[in-house]
C-alpha positions as CSV (number, residue, x, y, z in Angstrom):
1,X,-6.4,1.4,55.4
2,X,-7.2,1.8,51.7
3,X,-4.8,0.7,49.0
4,X,-4.7,4.2,47.7
5,X,-3.1,5.4,50.9
6,X,-0.3,2.8,50.5
7,X,0.4,4.2,47.0
8,X,0.4,7.8,48.4
9,X,3.3,6.8,50.7
10,X,5.3,5.5,47.8
11,X,4.6,8.6,45.8
12,X,5.9,10.8,48.6
13,X,9.3,9.3,48.0
14,X,9.3,10.3,44.3
15,X,7.9,13.7,44.8
16,X,11.3,15.4,44.6
17,X,11.9,13.8,41.2
18,X,8.7,15.4,39.8
19,X,9.7,18.9,40.8
20,X,11.6,19.3,37.6
21,X,11.1,20.6,34.0
22,X,10.3,17.8,31.5
23,X,12.6,19.3,29.0
24,X,15.8,20.1,30.9
25,X,15.2,17.7,33.8
26,X,16.3,20.2,36.4
27,X,14.4,22.2,39.0
28,X,11.9,24.6,37.4
29,X,13.3,28.1,36.7
30,X,10.6,30.7,35.9
31,X,8.0,28.1,34.8
32,X,5.5,29.1,32.1
33,X,2.3,27.2,31.4
34,X,0.8,26.3,27.9
35,X,-2.9,26.0,27.1
36,X,-2.7,22.3,27.8
37,X,-1.7,23.1,31.4
38,X,1.8,21.6,31.0
39,X,4.6,23.8,32.5
40,X,8.2,24.3,31.4
41,X,11.1,26.6,32.1
42,X,10.9,29.9,30.2
43,X,14.3,29.3,28.7
44,X,13.4,25.8,27.6
45,X,10.3,27.1,25.9
46,X,12.4,29.8,24.1
47,X,14.8,27.1,22.8
48,X,11.9,24.9,21.8
49,X,10.4,27.8,19.9
50,X,13.6,28.1,17.8
51,X,13.4,24.4,16.8
52,X,9.8,24.8,15.6
53,X,8.5,26.7,12.6
54,X,8.9,30.4,13.5
55,X,6.4,31.5,10.8
56,X,3.7,29.5,12.7
57,X,2.0,31.5,15.5
58,X,1.6,28.4,17.6
59,X,3.9,26.4,19.8
60,X,3.5,22.6,20.1
61,X,3.7,21.0,23.6
62,X,6.4,18.3,23.6
63,X,4.4,16.2,26.0
64,X,0.9,16.0,24.5
65,X,1.5,17.7,21.1
66,X,-1.3,20.2,21.6
67,X,-0.8,23.7,20.2
68,X,-0.8,27.0,22.1
69,X,-1.5,30.2,20.2
70,X,1.2,32.9,20.8
71,X,1.1,36.6,20.7
72,X,3.7,38.9,19.1
73,X,5.7,38.7,22.3
74,X,6.0,35.0,22.0
75,X,6.5,32.6,24.9
76,X,7.6,35.5,27.2
77,X,3.9,36.5,27.7
78,X,2.8,33.0,28.7
79,X,1.3,32.8,32.2
80,X,3.3,31.5,35.1
81,X,3.2,27.7,35.3
82,X,2.4,25.2,38.0
83,X,4.1,21.9,38.5
84,X,1.0,20.2,39.9
85,X,-0.5,19.2,36.6
86,X,2.8,17.9,35.2
87,X,3.4,16.0,38.4
88,X,0.0,14.4,38.3
89,X,0.4,13.3,34.6
90,X,3.9,12.1,35.0
91,X,2.9,10.1,38.1
92,X,0.0,8.6,36.1
93,X,2.3,7.8,33.2
94,X,4.8,6.1,35.4
95,X,2.0,4.1,37.0
96,X,3.6,4.1,40.4
97,X,2.1,1.3,42.5
98,X,3.2,-1.0,45.3
99,X,4.9,-3.9,43.4
100,X,5.5,-7.4,44.4
101,X,8.9,-8.0,46.0
102,X,8.9,-11.7,45.7
103,X,9.1,-12.1,41.9
104,X,10.5,-10.2,38.9
105,X,7.3,-10.2,36.8
106,X,6.4,-6.6,37.9
107,X,3.1,-7.7,39.3
108,X,1.1,-5.3,41.5
109,X,1.1,-6.3,45.2
110,X,-2.2,-7.1,46.9
111,X,-0.9,-8.2,50.3
112,X,2.1,-8.2,52.7
113,X,3.8,-10.8,54.7
114,X,4.2,-9.3,58.2
115,X,7.0,-11.7,59.0
116,X,9.1,-11.5,55.8
117,X,8.3,-7.8,55.4
118,X,7.7,-8.6,51.7
119,X,4.8,-7.3,49.5
120,X,3.2,-10.1,47.5
121,X,1.2,-10.4,44.3
122,X,-1.6,-12.9,43.9
123,X,0.6,-15.7,42.6
124,X,3.3,-15.2,45.1
125,X,0.8,-15.1,47.9
126,X,-0.4,-18.5,46.9
127,X,3.2,-19.9,46.7
128,X,4.0,-18.3,50.0
129,X,1.1,-20.0,51.7
130,X,1.9,-23.4,50.2
131,X,5.4,-23.6,51.6
132,X,5.4,-25.6,54.9
133,X,8.1,-23.4,56.5
134,X,6.1,-20.2,55.8
135,X,2.6,-21.4,56.7
136,X,2.9,-19.7,60.1
137,X,3.6,-16.3,58.6
138,X,0.9,-13.7,58.8
139,X,-0.2,-12.3,55.4
140,X,-2.4,-9.2,55.4
141,X,-4.2,-7.5,52.5
142,X,-3.0,-4.0,51.7
143,X,-6.4,-2.6,52.3
144,X,-6.3,-4.0,55.8
145,X,-2.9,-2.8,56.8
146,X,-2.9,-0.3,59.8
147,X,-1.0,2.9,59.3
148,X,1.5,2.0,62.0
149,X,2.3,-1.3,60.3
150,X,3.0,0.2,56.8
151,X,6.6,1.0,57.2
152,X,7.2,1.3,53.5
153,X,10.1,3.7,53.6
154,X,11.1,3.6,57.3
155,X,14.8,3.9,57.8
156,X,14.8,1.0,60.3
157,X,13.4,-1.4,57.8
158,X,15.6,-0.2,55.0
159,X,18.6,-1.0,57.1
160,X,17.5,-4.6,57.7
161,X,19.4,-7.3,55.8
162,X,16.9,-8.7,53.2
163,X,16.1,-12.4,53.3
164,X,16.6,-14.8,50.4
165,X,13.3,-15.6,48.7
166,X,14.2,-19.2,48.0
167,X,15.5,-19.7,51.6
168,X,13.5,-17.2,53.7
169,X,15.4,-18.1,56.9
170,X,18.7,-17.0,55.3
171,X,20.1,-13.5,54.8
172,X,21.3,-12.3,51.4
173,X,25.1,-12.1,52.2
174,X,26.8,-12.9,48.9
175,X,26.8,-11.6,45.3
176,X,27.1,-14.1,42.4
177,X,29.2,-12.4,39.7
178,X,28.3,-15.1,37.2
179,X,24.5,-14.5,37.5
180,X,24.7,-10.9,38.8
181,X,22.2,-11.6,41.6
182,X,22.3,-11.5,45.4
183,X,22.3,-15.0,47.1
184,X,22.5,-16.6,50.5
185,X,24.9,-19.2,51.8
186,X,22.3,-21.9,51.1
187,X,22.2,-20.9,47.4
188,X,25.9,-21.7,47.0
189,X,25.1,-25.4,47.6
190,X,22.2,-25.6,45.0
191,X,21.9,-23.1,42.1
192,X,25.1,-21.2,42.5
193,X,27.8,-23.8,43.3
194,X,31.3,-22.4,43.9
195,X,32.8,-24.9,41.4
196,X,30.8,-23.2,38.6
197,X,29.9,-19.7,39.9
198,X,32.1,-16.8,41.2
199,X,31.0,-15.4,44.6
200,X,32.1,-12.2,46.4
201,X,30.9,-10.5,49.6
202,X,28.3,-7.8,49.5
203,X,31.0,-5.1,50.4
204,X,33.3,-6.3,47.6
205,X,30.4,-6.3,45.1
206,X,29.3,-2.8,46.1
207,X,32.8,-1.5,45.9
208,X,33.4,-3.0,42.5
209,X,30.0,-1.7,41.3
210,X,30.8,1.8,42.5
211,X,34.1,1.7,40.7
212,X,32.6,0.5,37.4
213,X,29.8,3.1,37.6
214,X,32.3,5.8,38.4
215,X,34.5,4.8,35.4
216,X,31.4,4.7,33.1
217,X,30.2,8.1,34.3
218,X,33.7,9.6,33.7
219,X,33.8,8.2,30.2
220,X,30.3,9.5,29.5
221,X,31.1,12.9,30.8
222,X,34.3,13.0,28.7
223,X,32.3,12.2,25.6
224,X,29.7,14.8,26.4
225,X,32.4,17.5,26.9
226,X,34.0,16.5,23.6
227,X,30.7,16.8,21.9
228,X,29.9,20.1,23.4
229,X,33.3,21.6,22.6
230,X,33.1,20.4,19.0
231,X,29.4,21.3,18.4
232,X,27.1,24.1,19.2
233,X,24.1,23.5,21.5
234,X,21.6,20.9,20.5
235,X,18.9,23.6,20.2
236,X,20.9,25.3,17.5
237,X,21.6,22.0,15.7
238,X,17.9,21.1,15.7
239,X,17.0,24.6,14.5
240,X,19.5,24.3,11.6
241,X,18.3,20.8,10.8
242,X,14.7,22.1,10.7
243,X,15.7,24.9,8.3
244,X,17.7,22.4,6.1
245,X,14.7,20.1,5.9
246,X,12.5,23.0,4.7
247,X,15.1,24.0,2.1
248,X,15.4,20.3,0.9
249,X,11.6,20.1,0.6
250,X,11.7,23.2,-1.6
251,X,14.5,21.9,-3.8
252,X,12.7,18.6,-4.3
253,X,9.4,20.4,-5.2
254,X,11.2,22.7,-7.7
255,X,12.9,19.9,-9.5
256,X,9.6,17.9,-9.6
257,X,7.8,20.9,-11.1
258,X,10.5,21.3,-13.7
259,X,10.2,17.6,-14.7
260,X,6.4,17.7,-14.7
261,X,6.6,20.9,-16.9
262,X,8.8,19.1,-19.4
263,X,6.5,16.1,-19.5
264,X,3.5,18.4,-20.0
265,X,5.2,20.2,-22.9
266,X,6.0,16.8,-24.5
267,X,2.4,15.8,-24.0
268,X,1.2,18.9,-25.8
269,X,3.7,18.4,-28.6
270,X,2.7,14.7,-29.2
271,X,-1.0,15.7,-29.1
272,X,-0.4,18.4,-31.7
273,X,1.5,16.0,-33.9
274,X,-1.2,13.4,-33.6
275,X,-3.9,15.9,-34.4
276,X,-2.0,17.2,-37.5
277,X,-1.6,13.7,-38.8
278,X,-5.3,12.9,-38.2
279,X,-6.5,16.1,-39.9
280,X,-4.3,15.4,-43.0
281,X,-5.5,11.9,-43.3
282,X,-9.1,12.8,-42.7
283,X,-8.8,15.4,-45.5
284,X,-7.7,12.7,-47.9
285,X,-10.6,10.5,-46.8
286,X,-12.9,13.4,-47.4
287,X,-11.6,14.0,-50.9
288,X,-12.3,10.3,-51.7
289,X,-15.9,10.7,-50.5
290,X,-16.2,13.9,-52.5
291,X,-15.1,12.1,-55.6
292,X,-17.8,9.5,-55.1
293,X,-20.4,12.2,-54.6
294,X,-19.3,14.0,-57.8
295,X,-19.5,10.8,-59.8
296,X,-22.9,10.2,-58.4
297,X,-24.2,13.6,-59.4
298,X,-22.7,13.3,-62.9
299,X,-24.4,9.9,-63.3
300,X,-27.7,11.4,-62.2
301,X,-27.4,14.3,-64.7
302,X,-26.6,11.9,-67.5
303,X,-29.6,9.7,-66.7
304,X,-32.3,12.2,-65.7
305,X,-31.4,15.5,-67.4
306,X,-32.5,16.6,-70.9
307,X,-30.1,16.8,-73.7
308,X,-30.0,20.6,-73.4
309,X,-29.2,20.4,-69.7
310,X,-26.5,17.8,-70.3
311,X,-24.8,20.0,-72.9
312,X,-25.0,23.0,-70.6
313,X,-23.5,21.0,-67.7
314,X,-20.8,19.3,-69.9
315,X,-18.0,21.8,-69.2
316,X,-18.5,21.8,-65.4
317,X,-18.9,18.0,-65.2
318,X,-15.7,17.3,-67.2
319,X,-13.8,19.9,-65.1
320,X,-15.0,18.3,-61.8
321,X,-14.2,14.8,-63.0
322,X,-10.7,15.8,-64.2
323,X,-10.0,17.5,-60.9
324,X,-10.9,14.3,-59.1
325,X,-8.6,12.3,-61.3
326,X,-5.7,14.7,-60.5
327,X,-6.5,14.5,-56.8
328,X,-6.6,10.7,-56.8
329,X,-3.2,10.6,-58.4
330,X,-1.6,12.2,-55.3
331,X,-3.9,10.6,-52.7
332,X,-2.6,7.6,-50.8
333,X,-5.7,6.2,-49.3
334,X,-5.2,2.9,-47.6
335,X,-6.9,1.0,-44.8
336,X,-3.7,1.5,-42.7
337,X,-4.1,5.3,-42.9
338,X,-7.0,5.0,-40.4
339,X,-4.6,3.7,-37.8
340,X,-3.0,6.1,-35.3
341,X,-1.5,4.9,-32.0
342,X,1.0,5.5,-29.2
343,X,3.8,3.4,-27.8
344,X,4.8,4.1,-24.2
345,X,8.5,4.6,-23.4
346,X,10.2,2.4,-20.9
347,X,12.7,5.1,-20.2
348,X,12.1,7.1,-17.0
349,X,10.9,10.6,-17.6
350,X,9.9,9.9,-21.2
351,X,6.4,9.6,-22.6
352,X,6.8,7.7,-25.8
353,X,6.3,8.0,-29.6
354,X,3.4,8.0,-32.0
355,X,2.7,4.9,-34.1
356,X,1.7,5.7,-37.7
357,X,1.6,2.2,-39.1
358,X,-0.4,-0.8,-37.8
359,X,1.8,-3.8,-37.2
360,X,0.2,-7.2,-37.0
361,X,1.8,-10.0,-34.9
362,X,1.0,-13.6,-35.1
363,X,-0.9,-14.9,-32.0
364,X,1.4,-17.7,-30.9
365,X,-1.3,-19.3,-28.7
366,X,-3.8,-19.6,-31.5
367,X,-1.2,-20.6,-34.0
368,X,0.0,-23.4,-31.9
369,X,-3.4,-25.1,-31.4
370,X,-3.0,-28.6,-32.9
371,X,-5.3,-29.6,-35.7
372,X,-6.8,-26.1,-36.5
373,X,-8.5,-25.9,-39.9
374,X,-10.5,-22.6,-39.7
375,X,-10.8,-19.6,-37.3
376,X,-13.1,-16.7,-36.8
377,X,-13.1,-13.8,-34.2
378,X,-15.9,-12.1,-32.3
379,X,-15.9,-8.4,-31.7
380,X,-15.0,-9.1,-28.1
381,X,-11.7,-10.7,-29.4
382,X,-12.8,-14.2,-28.5
383,X,-11.9,-16.8,-31.1
384,X,-13.7,-19.8,-32.6
385,X,-11.4,-22.5,-33.8
386,X,-12.4,-25.4,-35.9
387,X,-10.6,-28.7,-35.2
388,X,-10.9,-32.0,-37.0
389,X,-13.4,-33.3,-34.4
390,X,-14.9,-30.2,-32.6
391,X,-15.3,-26.4,-32.4
392,X,-13.5,-24.6,-29.6
393,X,-14.1,-21.0,-28.2
394,X,-11.0,-19.4,-26.8
395,X,-10.7,-16.2,-24.8
396,X,-8.3,-13.4,-25.9
397,X,-5.5,-15.2,-23.9
398,X,-6.0,-18.5,-25.6
399,X,-7.8,-20.3,-22.8
400,X,-10.7,-22.7,-23.7
401,X,-14.1,-21.2,-22.8
402,X,-16.4,-23.8,-24.4
403,X,-16.4,-26.6,-27.0
404,X,-18.9,-28.2,-29.4
405,X,-18.2,-31.8,-30.4
406,X,-19.0,-32.9,-33.9
407,X,-21.9,-35.3,-34.2
408,X,-23.4,-37.5,-35.6
409,X,-20.7,-39.3,-37.6
410,X,-19.6,-37.1,-40.5
411,X,-19.4,-40.3,-42.6
412,X,-23.1,-40.9,-42.1
413,X,-24.7,-37.6,-42.9
414,X,-28.1,-39.0,-43.7
415,X,-28.8,-40.4,-40.2
416,X,-31.3,-38.4,-38.1
417,X,-29.8,-35.9,-35.8
418,X,-30.5,-32.8,-33.7
419,X,-30.5,-29.6,-35.8
420,X,-28.2,-28.0,-33.2
421,X,-25.6,-30.7,-34.0
422,X,-22.6,-29.9,-36.2
423,X,-21.3,-32.8,-38.4
424,X,-18.1,-31.0,-39.6
425,X,-17.4,-27.2,-40.0
426,X,-15.7,-26.6,-43.3
427,X,-15.9,-22.8,-43.1
428,X,-16.5,-20.2,-40.4
429,X,-17.6,-16.5,-40.3
430,X,-19.0,-14.1,-37.8
431,X,-21.5,-11.3,-38.7
432,X,-21.9,-7.8,-37.2
433,X,-24.3,-9.2,-34.6
434,X,-21.6,-11.6,-33.3
435,X,-23.5,-14.6,-34.7
436,X,-21.4,-17.6,-35.8
437,X,-22.0,-18.8,-39.3
438,X,-20.9,-22.3,-40.0
439,X,-20.7,-24.1,-43.3
440,X,-21.8,-27.6,-42.3
441,X,-22.2,-29.2,-45.7
442,X,-24.6,-28.9,-47.3
443,X,-26.2,-26.4,-45.0
444,X,-25.3,-22.9,-43.6
445,X,-26.0,-22.8,-39.9
446,X,-26.1,-19.6,-37.7
447,X,-25.4,-20.0,-34.0
448,X,-25.1,-17.7,-31.0
449,X,-22.0,-17.8,-28.8
450,X,-23.5,-20.7,-26.7
451,X,-23.8,-22.8,-29.9
452,X,-27.6,-22.5,-30.0
453,X,-29.0,-22.8,-33.5
454,X,-30.7,-19.5,-34.6
455,X,-31.3,-20.3,-38.3
456,X,-30.2,-22.6,-41.1
457,X,-30.6,-22.9,-44.9
458,X,-29.5,-24.8,-48.0
459,X,-27.7,-22.2,-50.2
460,X,-27.7,-24.2,-53.3
461,X,-31.4,-25.0,-53.1
462,X,-32.5,-21.4,-52.3
463,X,-30.3,-20.1,-55.1
464,X,-31.5,-22.7,-57.6
465,X,-27.9,-23.9,-58.1
466,X,-27.0,-27.5,-58.0
467,X,-23.6,-27.8,-56.3
468,X,-21.6,-27.9,-53.0
469,X,-20.6,-24.8,-51.2
470,X,-16.9,-24.6,-50.3
471,X,-16.3,-21.1,-49.0
472,X,-18.2,-18.8,-46.7
473,X,-18.0,-15.0,-46.0
474,X,-20.1,-12.2,-44.6
475,X,-19.9,-8.4,-45.0
476,X,-20.7,-5.5,-42.6
477,X,-24.3,-5.6,-43.8
478,X,-24.7,-9.3,-42.8
479,X,-24.8,-10.2,-46.5
480,X,-23.5,-13.8,-46.9
481,X,-21.3,-14.8,-49.9
482,X,-20.7,-18.4,-50.9
483,X,-18.7,-20.2,-53.5
484,X,-20.6,-23.2,-54.9
485,X,-19.1,-25.9,-57.1
């Protein structure tokens, strides 16, 4: 007979349990079916509807979470349900199979010992066959069992006293209270010795078990009754909890919107203040540029115009120049006025404040480099530091990126050497192209970031001056300035 037939016989025993609603766990009363084919009592669906969002026109199945569209009449108009689909899915979920009776590992049985009347898994079948006392037992695969030999739930078999697995020739006649397992007389001499374990008869164990279960059931029922008398139905509680959750969500969102609105208002205020400051300062800068333009036009008139034109323009030129003098008396044009910044607040819910003045702080990493004589900075914030024996390029965090060792010996400048070499840097500068200018007496050498020589010249020789350059600078137009003694 097929293995599926054996399973069917086991399922017949549990059929009664499946004839109940998955919500209330009682026999179906007026079952109604959802679109997913799951059925529930009408009353259970009505209570379920109260716990879900009433504004939603759908109801969610508690088993598979699929939604079913409802009409205005609600769950009352759902079609009559059938228990078959629920039974089938519950049976599949439970995974009812013929399980091994010889071990507690919940393995599926593949055969049966016709002498022990035990169903065996693959491993237990092997162990059963290895034991000398059991070798004569007949083991039959489930697929080969005849119908008349199944006897899975026959009353005659259920009434038989089960045998001890460790001692198949012994009946299970005792209960070990210490281990809470059934044992035979032989077990009391090996694993469950009376000097260590407490044994009672089966009748005593069953009687005590019934008493304990009865007491536990009574306490549980008492707690349930107290809960029911002190609280409304669970459906009402869940409905109220659902409503309170929606209300709490709304309150949280409202408070968040208020805080966001405050922050947005503060953002607008800070931006308006920053814009007003920038416009005021830009106007002052514009006045300064206008003054330069007026002076330039006056100079042009005085140098190119005729004497008649100069005299005719005299009044206007003097008025314009005097106005610029008065304007410059009240203007406060500084390099720092081009700075405008923002400092974030560390306080929760606050944005921060505007910074109107630029504050310079000493870079502790660079300042602590031993033996530093000169420094220069690239536009990328990388630094070039001149030491007594080398040049070092540092990243913005002060970590060494590269180095250029001085050579040949500075005390022997006339010895032949590679033009890319640096004997000793006595001054540093960086132009707008991020090229490094080094005063390596008596020459000025221009390198890229990788210390590759791009150009060099002797400033005293090209300027026709006999002397030694001591200082080096470069402006925004890449014009180089030197002091020669």
